[in-house]
C-alpha positions in Angstrom: 67.7 -63.9 -48.8 71.1 -62.3 -48.4 71.8 -59.3 -46.2 72.1 -57.1 -49.4 68.8 -58.3 -50.8 67.1 -57.5 -47.4 68.7 -54.1 -47.4 67.4 -53.4 -51.0 64.0 -54.6 -50.0 63.6 -52.4 -47.0 65.1 -49.3 -48.8 62.8 -49.9 -51.7 59.8 -50.3 -49.4 60.7 -47.0 -47.7 61.1 -45.2 -51.1 57.6 -46.5 -52.3 56.2 -45.3 -49.0 57.6 -41.8 -49.3 56.5 -41.6 -53.0 52.9 -42.5 -52.1 52.9 -39.8 -49.3 54.0 -37.2 -51.8 51.4 -38.0 -54.5 48.5 -38.9 -52.1 49.1 -36.4 -49.4 45.8 -34.5 -49.5 43.8 -37.8 -49.9 45.5 -39.5 -46.9 44.8 -36.7 -44.4 41.3 -38.0 -43.2 42.7 -41.5 -43.0 45.7 -40.6 -41.0 43.6 -38.4 -38.8 41.2 -41.2 -38.3 44.1 -43.5 -37.4 45.4 -41.0 -35.0 42.0 -40.6 -33.2 41.7 -44.4 -33.1 45.1 -44.7 -31.5 44.2 -41.9 -29.0 40.9 -43.5 -28.0 41.9 -47.2 -28.0 42.6 -47.2 -24.2 39.0 -46.1 -23.6 37.7 -48.9 -25.6 40.0 -51.4 -23.9 38.7 -50.0 -20.5 35.1 -50.5 -21.6 35.9 -54.0 -22.8 37.4 -55.0 -19.5 34.0 -53.8 -17.9 32.0 -56.2 -19.9 31.1 -54.4 -23.2 31.9 -56.0 -26.6 34.4 -54.3 -28.9 31.8 -53.1 -31.3 29.6 -51.6 -28.7 32.7 -50.0 -27.0 33.8 -48.5 -30.3 30.2 -47.2 -31.0 29.9 -45.6 -27.6 33.4 -43.9 -27.8 33.0 -42.8 -31.4 29.4 -41.3 -30.8 30.6 -39.5 -27.7 33.8 -38.1 -29.4 31.9 -37.0 -32.5 29.2 -35.3 -30.3 31.9 -33.4 -28.4 33.6 -32.4 -31.6 30.3 -31.3 -33.2 29.4 -29.2 -30.2 32.8 -27.6 -30.2 32.6 -26.7 -33.9 29.0 -25.6 -33.7 29.5 -23.2 -30.8 33.3 -22.4 -31.1 33.6 -21.9 -34.8 31.2 -19.0 -35.2 32.6 -17.4 -32.1 36.1 -17.7 -33.2 35.4 -16.5 -36.8 33.6 -13.4 -35.4 36.5 -12.7 -33.0 39.0 -13.1 -35.9 37.1 -10.9 -38.2 36.9 -8.1 -35.5 40.5 -8.5 -34.7 41.5 -8.1 -38.3 39.3 -5.0 -38.5 41.1 -3.5 -35.4 44.6 -4.6 -36.4 45.4 -1.4 -38.2 44.3 0.7 -35.2 46.5 -1.4 -32.8 49.5 -1.0 -35.0 49.0 2.8 -35.1 48.5 2.9 -31.3 51.6 0.9 -30.7 53.5 3.0 -33.1 52.4 6.2 -31.4 53.5 4.8 -27.9 56.8 3.8 -29.5 57.7 7.2 -30.9 59.1 8.7 -27.7 61.3 5.7 -27.2 62.5 5.9 -30.8 63.1 9.6 -30.5 65.3 8.9 -27.4 67.3 6.2 -29.0 67.5 7.4 -32.6 71.2 8.4 -32.3 72.0 4.9 -30.9 70.1 3.4 -33.8 72.0 5.5 -36.4 68.9 6.9 -38.1 68.8 10.5 -38.9 65.1 11.3 -38.4 61.9 9.8 -37.1 60.5 10.1 -40.6 63.3 7.9 -41.9 62.7 5.3 -39.2 59.0 5.4 -39.8 59.5 4.9 -43.6 61.8 2.0 -43.1 59.7 0.4 -40.3 56.5 0.7 -42.3 58.3 -0.7 -45.4 59.5 -3.7 -43.5 56.0 -4.2 -41.9 54.5 -4.1 -45.4 56.9 -6.6 -46.7 56.3 -8.9 -43.7 52.5 -8.7 -44.1 52.7 -9.4 -47.8 54.9 -12.4 -47.0 52.5 -13.7 -44.3 49.6 -13.0 -46.6 51.1 -15.0 -49.4 51.9 -17.9 -47.2 48.2 -17.9 -46.0 46.9 -17.6 -49.5 49.2 -20.5 -50.7 48.0 -22.6 -47.8 44.3 -21.9 -48.5 44.8 -22.3 -52.1 46.7 -25.5 -51.7 43.6 -27.1 -50.1 40.2 -27.2 -51.8 38.6 -25.7 -48.7 35.0 -26.8 -49.1 35.7 -30.4 -50.3 38.6 -31.0 -48.0 36.7 -29.7 -44.9 33.7 -31.8 -45.7 35.7 -34.8 -46.5 37.7 -34.4 -43.4 34.6 -33.9 -41.0 32.7 -36.8 -42.7 35.4 -39.4 -43.5 37.5 -39.0 -40.3 34.9 -40.3 -37.8 34.0 -43.2 -40.1 37.7 -44.1 -40.6 38.3 -43.7 -36.8 35.4 -46.1 -36.1 36.6 -48.8 -38.2 40.2 -48.5 -37.1 39.0 -48.4 -33.5 36.8 -51.4 -33.9 39.6 -53.5 -35.6 42.6 -52.1 -33.7 43.4 -55.2 -31.8 42.8 -57.4 -34.8 45.2 -55.3 -36.9 47.8 -55.4 -34.3 47.6 -59.2 -34.1 47.7 -59.5 -37.8 50.9 -57.3 -38.1 52.4 -59.2 -35.3 51.8 -62.5 -37.2 53.8 -61.1 -40.2 57.0 -60.5 -38.1 60.0 -62.7 -38.8 59.9 -65.4 -36.3 63.5 -65.3 -35.3 63.5 -61.5 -34.6 60.0 -61.2 -33.3 61.0 -60.6 -29.7 63.4 -57.8 -30.6 60.8 -56.2 -33.1 58.1 -56.3 -30.4 60.3 -54.6 -27.9 61.1 -51.9 -30.4 57.3 -51.5 -31.2 56.6 -51.3 -27.5 59.1 -48.5 -27.1 57.6 -46.7 -30.0 54.1 -47.0 -28.6 55.3 -45.7 -25.2 56.9 -42.6 -26.8 54.2 -41.8 -29.3 51.3 -42.5 -26.9 52.9 -40.6 -24.1 53.6 -37.5 -26.2 50.2 -37.5 -28.2 48.0 -38.2 -25.3 50.0 -36.2 -22.8 50.6 -33.1 -25.1 47.1 -33.0 -26.1 46.0 -32.7 -22.4 48.7 -30.1 -21.8 47.5 -28.0 -24.8 43.9 -28.1 -23.8 44.7 -27.3 -20.1 46.9 -24.3 -21.2 44.3 -23.1 -23.7 41.7 -23.0 -20.9 44.0 -21.3 -18.4 45.3 -18.6 -20.9 41.7 -18.0 -22.2 40.3 -17.6 -18.7 43.1 -15.6 -17.3 43.3 -13.1 -20.3 39.5 -12.7 -20.3 39.4 -12.0 -16.6 41.9 -9.1 -17.2 39.7 -7.7 -19.9 42.1 -8.1 -22.7 40.5 -7.7 -26.2 40.2 -11.1 -27.8 41.4 -12.8 -24.7 39.6 -16.0 -25.4 40.8 -16.2 -28.9 44.4 -15.4 -28.0 44.3 -17.8 -24.9 43.0 -20.8 -26.9 45.3 -20.1 -29.8 48.2 -20.0 -27.4 47.3 -23.2 -25.8 46.7 -25.1 -29.2 50.1 -24.0 -30.6 52.0 -24.9 -27.3 52.7 -28.4 -28.9 55.5 -26.5 -30.7 58.2 -26.2 -28.1 59.1 -22.6 -27.1 57.7 -21.1 -30.4 54.1 -21.8 -29.6 54.1 -19.9 -26.4 56.3 -17.0 -27.8 53.8 -16.6 -30.6 50.8 -16.3 -28.2 52.9 -14.1 -25.8 53.8 -11.6 -28.6 50.2 -11.5 -29.8 48.9 -11.0 -26.3 51.4 -8.4 -25.4 50.9 -6.5 -28.6 47.2 -6.2 -28.0 47.8 -5.3 -24.3 50.2 -2.4 -25.3 47.6 -1.1 -27.8 44.6 -1.4 -25.5 45.7 -0.5 -22.0 46.9 3.0 -21.0 48.9 1.8 -17.9 51.9 -0.5 -18.0 50.5 -2.2 -14.9 47.9 -4.0 -16.9 50.4 -4.9 -19.6 52.5 -6.4 -16.7 49.5 -8.5 -15.6 49.1 -9.9 -19.0 52.8 -10.8 -19.0 52.3 -12.5 -15.5 49.4 -14.6 -16.9 51.8 -16.0 -19.5 54.7 -16.5 -16.9 52.3 -18.3 -14.6 51.2 -20.5 -17.5 54.8 -21.4 -18.3 55.4 -22.3 -14.6 52.3 -24.6 -14.7 53.3 -26.2 -17.8 57.0 -26.7 -16.8 56.5 -27.9 -13.3 53.0 -29.4 -13.1 51.4 -30.4 -16.5 54.4 -31.7 -18.4 56.0 -33.7 -15.6 52.6 -35.3 -14.7 51.0 -35.8 -18.1 54.1 -36.6 -20.2 57.0 -37.2 -17.8 60.4 -38.3 -19.0 59.4 -41.4 -20.7 58.8 -39.7 -24.1 62.5 -39.0 -24.9 61.8 -36.5 -27.7 64.0 -33.5 -27.5 62.2 -30.1 -28.2 64.7 -29.3 -30.9 64.0 -32.5 -32.7 60.2 -31.9 -32.4 60.5 -28.4 -33.9 62.7 -29.8 -36.8 60.3 -32.6 -37.4 57.2 -30.4 -37.6 59.0 -27.8 -39.9 60.5 -30.6 -42.2 57.1 -32.5 -42.3 55.2 -29.4 -43.2 57.7 -28.4 -45.8 57.8 -31.9 -47.4 54.2 -33.1 -47.2 52.1 -30.2 -45.9 49.4 -30.7 -43.3 49.9 -34.5 -43.6 53.6 -34.1 -42.8 52.7 -32.1 -39.6 50.4 -34.9 -38.6 53.0 -37.6 -38.9 56.0 -35.7 -38.0 56.1 -36.6 -34.3 55.3 -40.3 -34.8 58.0 -40.7 -37.5 60.5 -38.8 -35.2 59.7 -41.2 -32.4 60.3 -44.2 -34.7 63.5 -42.8 -36.0 64.5 -42.2 -32.4 63.8 -45.8 -31.2 65.6 -47.3 -34.3 68.5 -45.1 -33.8 68.9 -45.9 -30.1 68.6 -49.7 -31.0 71.2 -49.3 -33.7 73.5 -47.6 -31.1 73.0 -50.4 -28.6 73.8 -53.0 -31.3 77.0 -51.1 -32.1 78.1 -50.9 -28.5 77.6 -54.7 -28.1 79.3 -55.6 -31.4 82.9 -56.6 -31.9 83.5 -53.4 -33.8 83.1 -51.3 -30.6 84.5 -53.9 -28.3 87.7 -54.4 -30.3 88.2 -50.6 -30.5 88.0 -50.4 -26.8 90.5 -53.3 -26.3 93.1 -51.4 -28.5 92.8 -48.1 -26.8 96.1 -47.2 -24.8 95.7 -44.7 -22.1 98.3 -42.0 -21.5 99.1 -43.4 -18.0 100.0 -46.8 -19.5 102.2 -45.1 -22.1 104.2 -43.3 -19.3 104.5 -46.6 -17.4 105.8 -48.4 -20.4 108.4 -45.7 -21.1 109.7 -45.9 -17.5 110.0 -49.6 -17.8 112.0 -49.3 -21.0 114.3 -46.8 -19.5 115.0 -49.2 -16.6 
């Protein structure tokens, strides 16, 4: 098989893979989630195997334990979160009115600078912009909810995902060995090295970032609840869960928490305490959690993660969000490998050999003058 034929084969395989993702996106979600869970829990099964348990027994123990924890979380957390969310939506108009009343003196003071003639003019423009924003957000949420068959998709996700995770987890080592047997014999060492790098990056990010998000969610929820912030548990857990989105996750939670604090508290000191909780959370994340749980081995720049999540969500919906980080890690490893090959190739080495430095040019000119 020539190089051109190999290129057509891999490009065609990639095109087929992307096409299948596009037409089977909603069907693949439980399977991709099950594979992700299996990948996440595989080290636990390996540890149990090392302590004398068979693979099947290890998988059964881990799957049952994980399913029970997940069921308890949904049984206790879902009604609480739904109730909190309903109450929050009921109070939201009141929060908006309170914030607006508190902002009126500041707006009156700066209206000349803003170039708006009257407070009524600013109020009309602000309310109009807010209405447009709320309609836009509502439309996005409606399309998202309408894009998934809520009942059937949730049931299939909750039922199929643990089953898929069990079989993936039980046969994980066997599948890895089978895929390894398919590798081209001449390039198997190089390919194994690339897969090892991918595993290090993906595993480090997924497992480490999950622990970071859970830790931050608990910290924010406890801290905001102790301050007496309305819906502190909801805001705290939400902020922790969306912290996997670099920068934006914390900013969304911070804006939500500060908005509620401004509407609820009469003194700016309490608002400042809420801001301090978020500031301490960022310090803990940046200097303790991320260095210890993720470290520098991941090699995924925050900008690339944000781009991958947005692009994956736009192209493939929720499935795209699930596979965004792994695909980005794979692309990063392959790109670094391609750059290494280029740096070691005659194309780069010959270019380096023909470079003439300015100092050499001046020396040659002086010799010619002599």
